[in-house]
C-alpha positions as a Markdown table, in Angstrom:
| # | Residue | x | y | z |
|---|---|---|---|---|
| 1 | Ser | 0.7 | 31.7 | -5.9 |
| 2 | Ser | -1.2 | 28.4 | -6.4 |
| 3 | Gly | -2.5 | 29.8 | -9.7 |
| 4 | Ile | 1.1 | 30.2 | -10.9 |
| 5 | Asn | 2.0 | 26.7 | -9.7 |
| 6 | Ala | -1.0 | 25.3 | -11.4 |
| 7 | Glu | -0.3 | 27.0 | -14.7 |
| 8 | Tyr | 3.4 | 25.9 | -14.5 |
| 9 | Gly | 2.4 | 22.3 | -13.6 |
| 10 | Ala | -0.2 | 22.1 | -16.3 |
| 11 | Met | 2.2 | 23.6 | -18.8 |
| 12 | Ala | 5.0 | 21.2 | -17.8 |
| 13 | Leu | 2.7 | 18.3 | -18.2 |
| 14 | Gly | 1.0 | 19.7 | -21.3 |
| 15 | Asp | -0.5 | 17.1 | -23.6 |
| 16 | Asn | 2.2 | 14.7 | -22.9 |
| 17 | Met | 0.3 | 12.8 | -20.2 |
| 18 | Pro | -3.4 | 12.0 | -20.3 |
| 19 | Val | -5.2 | 13.0 | -17.2 |
| 20 | Glu | -6.4 | 9.4 | -16.6 |
| 21 | Tyr | -2.8 | 8.6 | -15.5 |
| 22 | Phe | -2.7 | 11.5 | -13.1 |
| 23 | Pro | -4.1 | 9.5 | -10.1 |
| 24 | Ala | -1.5 | 6.8 | -10.5 |
| 25 | Leu | 1.3 | 9.4 | -10.9 |
| 26 | Ile | 0.2 | 11.2 | -7.7 |
| 27 | Cys | 0.0 | 7.9 | -5.9 |
| 28 | Ile | 3.6 | 7.1 | -6.7 |
| 29 | Ile | 4.7 | 10.6 | -5.7 |
| 30 | Gly | 2.7 | 10.3 | -2.5 |
| 31 | Tyr | 4.3 | 6.9 | -1.7 |
| 32 | Val | 7.8 | 8.3 | -2.1 |
| 33 | Met | 7.1 | 11.6 | -0.2 |
| 34 | Ser | 5.3 | 9.9 | 2.7 |
| 35 | Tyr | 8.1 | 7.4 | 3.1 |
| 36 | Ala | 10.7 | 10.1 | 3.0 |
| 37 | Ser | 8.9 | 12.3 | 5.4 |
| 38 | Gly | 7.2 | 9.7 | 7.6 |
| 39 | Ser | 4.2 | 11.9 | 7.8 |
| 40 | Ala | 0.8 | 11.4 | 6.2 |
| 41 | Met | -0.4 | 14.9 | 7.2 |
| 42 | Gly | 2.8 | 16.5 | 6.0 |
| 43 | Thr | 2.5 | 14.7 | 2.6 |
| 44 | Gln | -1.1 | 15.9 | 2.2 |
| 45 | Gly | -0.1 | 19.4 | 3.2 |
| 46 | Ile | 2.5 | 19.4 | 0.4 |
| 47 | Leu | 0.6 | 17.6 | -2.3 |
| 48 | Phe | -2.9 | 19.1 | -2.0 |
| 49 | Pro | -1.9 | 22.7 | -2.8 |
| 50 | Leu | 0.1 | 21.5 | -5.8 |
| 51 | Val | -2.1 | 18.7 | -7.1 |
| 52 | Val | -5.6 | 20.1 | -6.9 |
| 53 | Pro | -5.0 | 23.3 | -8.9 |
| 54 | Val | -3.0 | 21.4 | -11.5 |
| 55 | Ile | -5.7 | 18.8 | -12.1 |
| 56 | Val | -8.4 | 21.5 | -12.1 |
| 57 | His | -6.4 | 23.4 | -14.7 |
| 58 | Leu | -5.9 | 20.3 | -16.9 |
| 59 | Thr | -9.5 | 19.0 | -17.0 |
| 60 | Asn | -13.1 | 19.7 | -16.2 |
| 61 | Asp | -13.9 | 16.1 | -15.4 |
| 62 | Glu | -15.1 | 15.9 | -11.8 |
| 63 | Glu | -14.5 | 12.1 | -11.7 |
| 64 | Val | -10.7 | 12.7 | -12.4 |
| 65 | Tyr | -10.7 | 15.3 | -9.5 |
| 66 | Ile | -12.2 | 12.7 | -7.1 |
| 67 | Lys | -9.8 | 10.0 | -8.2 |
| 68 | Thr | -6.8 | 12.3 | -7.9 |
| 69 | Val | -7.8 | 13.5 | -4.4 |
| 70 | Ala | -8.4 | 9.9 | -3.3 |
| 71 | Ala | -4.9 | 8.9 | -4.6 |
| 72 | Thr | -3.4 | 11.8 | -2.6 |
| 73 | Phe | -5.2 | 10.7 | 0.6 |
| 74 | Ser | -4.4 | 7.0 | 0.2 |
| 75 | Ser | -0.8 | 7.3 | -0.9 |
| 76 | Ser | 0.1 | 9.6 | 2.0 |
| 77 | Val | -0.7 | 7.0 | 4.6 |
| 78 | Phe | 1.9 | 4.5 | 3.2 |
| 79 | Gly | 5.0 | 6.2 | 4.6 |
| 80 | Asn | 3.3 | 6.8 | 7.9 |
| 81 | Leu | 3.2 | 3.0 | 8.3 |
| 82 | Cys | 6.5 | 2.0 | 6.8 |
| 83 | Ser | 8.9 | 4.9 | 7.3 |
| 84 | Pro | 11.6 | 4.5 | 10.0 |
| 85 | Ile | 11.1 | 8.2 | 10.9 |
| 86 | Ala | 7.3 | 8.1 | 11.2 |
| 87 | Asp | 5.9 | 9.0 | 14.6 |
| 88 | Thr | 3.8 | 5.8 | 14.6 |
| 89 | Thr | 6.8 | 3.6 | 13.9 |
| 90 | Ile | 8.8 | 5.3 | 16.7 |
| 91 | Ala | 5.9 | 5.1 | 19.2 |
| 92 | Gly | 5.2 | 1.4 | 18.3 |
| 93 | Val | 8.9 | 0.5 | 18.8 |
| 94 | Leu | 9.1 | 2.4 | 22.1 |
| 95 | Phe | 5.9 | 1.0 | 23.6 |
| 96 | Thr | 6.2 | -2.6 | 22.5 |
| 97 | Gly | 10.0 | -3.0 | 22.8 |
| 98 | Cys | 10.2 | -4.5 | 19.3 |
| 99 | Pro | 13.5 | -3.7 | 17.5 |
| 100 | Met | 13.1 | -1.0 | 14.9 |
| 101 | Leu | 14.4 | -3.1 | 12.0 |
| 102 | Asp | 12.0 | -5.9 | 12.8 |
| 103 | His | 9.1 | -3.5 | 13.0 |
| 104 | Ile | 10.0 | -2.0 | 9.6 |
| 105 | Lys | 10.4 | -5.5 | 8.0 |
| 106 | Ile | 7.0 | -6.6 | 9.2 |
| 107 | Met | 5.2 | -3.4 | 8.2 |
| 108 | Thr | 6.9 | -3.5 | 4.8 |
| 109 | Val | 5.9 | -7.0 | 4.1 |
| 110 | Phe | 2.3 | -6.1 | 4.7 |
| 111 | Cys | 2.2 | -2.6 | 3.3 |
| 112 | Val | 4.2 | -2.8 | 0.0 |
| 113 | Pro | 2.1 | -5.5 | -1.6 |
| 114 | Met | -1.1 | -3.6 | -0.6 |
| 115 | Ala | 0.4 | -0.4 | -2.0 |
| 116 | Leu | 1.2 | -2.2 | -5.3 |
| 117 | Leu | -2.2 | -3.8 | -5.5 |
| 118 | Ser | -4.0 | -0.4 | -4.9 |
| 119 | Leu | -1.7 | 1.3 | -7.4 |
| 120 | Leu | -2.3 | -1.2 | -10.1 |
| 121 | Phe | -6.0 | -2.2 | -9.6 |
| 122 | Gly | -7.1 | 1.0 | -8.1 |
| 123 | Asp | -5.4 | 4.2 | -9.2 |
| 124 | Leu | -4.1 | 3.1 | -12.5 |
| 125 | Leu | -6.9 | 0.9 | -13.9 |
| 126 | Val | -9.8 | 2.8 | -12.3 |
| 127 | Gly | -8.1 | 6.1 | -13.3 |
| 128 | Met | -8.0 | 4.8 | -16.9 |
| 129 | Gly | -11.7 | 4.0 | -16.7 |
| 130 | Ala | -11.2 | 0.2 | -17.1 |
| 131 | Tyr | -13.8 | -0.4 | -14.5 |
| 132 | Pro | -15.6 | 1.4 | -11.6 |
| 133 | Cys | -14.1 | 1.8 | -8.1 |
| 134 | Phe | -16.0 | -1.0 | -6.5 |
| 135 | Val | -14.7 | -3.5 | -9.0 |
| 136 | Gly | -11.1 | -2.5 | -8.0 |
| 137 | Tyr | -12.1 | -3.1 | -4.4 |
| 138 | Leu | -13.5 | -6.5 | -5.3 |
| 139 | Ile | -10.4 | -7.5 | -7.3 |
| 140 | Thr | -8.0 | -6.5 | -4.5 |
| 141 | Thr | -10.1 | -8.1 | -1.8 |
| 142 | Val | -10.2 | -11.4 | -3.8 |
| 143 | Ile | -6.5 | -11.3 | -4.3 |
| 144 | Val | -5.7 | -10.6 | -0.6 |
| 145 | Val | -8.1 | -13.3 | 0.6 |
| 146 | Gly | -6.8 | -15.7 | -1.9 |
| 147 | Val | -3.2 | -15.1 | -1.0 |
| 148 | Trp | -4.1 | -15.3 | 2.7 |
| 149 | Gly | -5.9 | -18.6 | 2.1 |
| 150 | Ile | -3.1 | -20.2 | 0.2 |
| 151 | Leu | -0.1 | -18.9 | 2.2 |
| 152 | Gly | -1.5 | -17.8 | 5.6 |
| 153 | Arg | -2.0 | -20.0 | 8.5 |
| 154 | Ser | -2.4 | -20.0 | 12.3 |
| 155 | Pro | 0.3 | -21.7 | 14.4 |
| 156 | Gly | -0.2 | -25.5 | 14.4 |
| 157 | Arg | -2.5 | -25.5 | 11.4 |
| 158 | Arg | -1.8 | -26.4 | 7.8 |
| 159 | Asn | -2.4 | -23.9 | 5.0 |
| 160 | Leu | -3.6 | -24.7 | 1.6 |
| 161 | Leu | -0.1 | -24.7 | 0.1 |
| 162 | Asp | 1.1 | -27.2 | 2.8 |
| 163 | Ile | -1.8 | -29.5 | 1.9 |
| 164 | Met | -1.1 | -29.3 | -1.8 |
| 165 | Leu | 2.6 | -29.8 | -1.6 |
| 166 | Arg | 2.8 | -32.4 | 1.2 |
| 167 | Lys | -0.4 | -34.2 | 0.5 |
| 168 | Gly | -1.2 | -34.1 | 4.2 |
| 169 | Asp | 0.7 | -37.2 | 5.3 |
| 170 | Ala | 4.2 | -35.8 | 5.8 |
| 171 | Phe | 2.8 | -32.8 | 7.7 |
| 172 | Asn | 0.8 | -35.0 | 10.1 |
| 173 | Ser | 3.7 | -37.4 | 10.9 |
| 174 | Arg | 5.8 | -34.8 | 12.7 |
| 175 | Asn | 6.2 | -35.3 | 16.4 |
| 176 | Ser | 4.5 | -32.9 | 18.9 |
| 177 | Ser | 7.7 | -31.4 | 20.3 |
| 178 | Glu | 8.6 | -30.3 | 16.8 |
| 179 | Glu | 5.2 | -28.7 | 16.4 |
| 180 | Glu | 5.5 | -27.0 | 19.8 |
| 181 | Glu | 8.9 | -25.7 | 18.9 |
| 182 | Gln | 7.6 | -24.3 | 15.6 |
| 183 | Ile | 4.7 | -22.6 | 17.3 |
| 184 | Gly | 6.9 | -21.0 | 19.8 |
| 185 | Glu | 9.3 | -19.5 | 17.2 |
| 186 | Leu | 9.1 | -16.0 | 16.0 |
| 187 | Thr | 7.5 | -15.5 | 12.6 |
| 188 | Pro | 9.7 | -15.9 | 9.6 |
| 189 | Leu | 9.2 | -12.3 | 8.7 |
| 190 | Val | 11.5 | -11.0 | 11.4 |
| 191 | Lys | 14.3 | -13.4 | 10.9 |
């Protein structure tokens, strides 16, 4: 049965899509399926029997096999973190008492940018052979640390963006009750 699916999948794709784009395509499909199902294992259980025979039928390049399997693994975790019907989402909401919508907002803010970064700098560009895997890891790490350094901050401390925009003086002139109120508030992500 998987031979027939592989032949049909390879025939449907034909020469229309280079195999270098296959990891990125599988990554997008995995994102959608895992979000819709809320299950990483369920997504892997559906994708692996379909994807592996098709890619083996399309090419003999083992590097493309590895990149495609890696894209299948990595994309299937996305929905397990963000989907409202995921078991981890439901358990997290029940055990912490956090409202479901707030949990989903927070997880989406963290997961969607990482998913897009890994799709662009990982599955797409590494799949195309623009650079090796470790360069993709380095690029995404530098971007994440850079964004965190510019926008992130601990309560009561300035971030780099505050320093650049406010020149330090306006930020320091606030009174302490205003700072305590700001520290005690919920994060802007859940508002």
